[in-house]
C-alpha angles and dihedrals in degrees: 000000000000125000095262093053092044090051090051091049093048091047092052095044105037115013112110123181125209136072113321137172111219127212088262090059092249120131121235137185090219137040129197103213101211093192090061091060099032093056094050106092097209093051093041091053092051092045092049090052093046092048091048091051094046092047091051091050098041101035105025092164094056114121095183142023124224133199131188117240131282109359101044100038096093090046095049091046091052091047090048091054091048095046103033089231117132117237143216129216114222111212119214087236138000111278116243098219141049110010091354092220130163092195120051118205137044121296143145126227112263096034119136114239131195110211118222120206135176112212118358120202113153094354095238097132092043092051090049090052091049090051091052091050092049092047086060089053094254124138121234121176101149135051121188117201135182096226132012110202088200093231100127103295095117090051093048090052092045089056088062094044099261125127116217114220111189125195089209139001121232092247089061092052094045091050088046 
């Protein structure tokens, strides 16, 4: 599936128009509902394959993928299946019971991780995930996302030494 067809599919499946408050607190006249495309098997399969390819090209030294809970878990699992790379789940906060982990999955300090994200706006959630990975002594220099809304996320990630590699930009999806 080429970019134009993928953009059309995402637009039809996940683009909502109205008045929305985003995670960043900003208001928007459109919303890309990631759960509407992440729960569609045909789209999830394509996205997993695309993410796997982009991770291999952009972060060839990565030995694992990682995705923040909850939004990127389906994507990182699909990319893991497509790439054969194991993955980590980055919790929003350390759990207060059981193993009390912030990162779920097996890893060794020093490993290179490619972060997987769904829709990036200001990059706040992605930066928090990178900080959690680095606190565990993991390296993260690349984040692959499905859609970059082009509202500062790439710059926020660049400030912490991470390059954002989007499959699509919001303008492509909106144009559909």
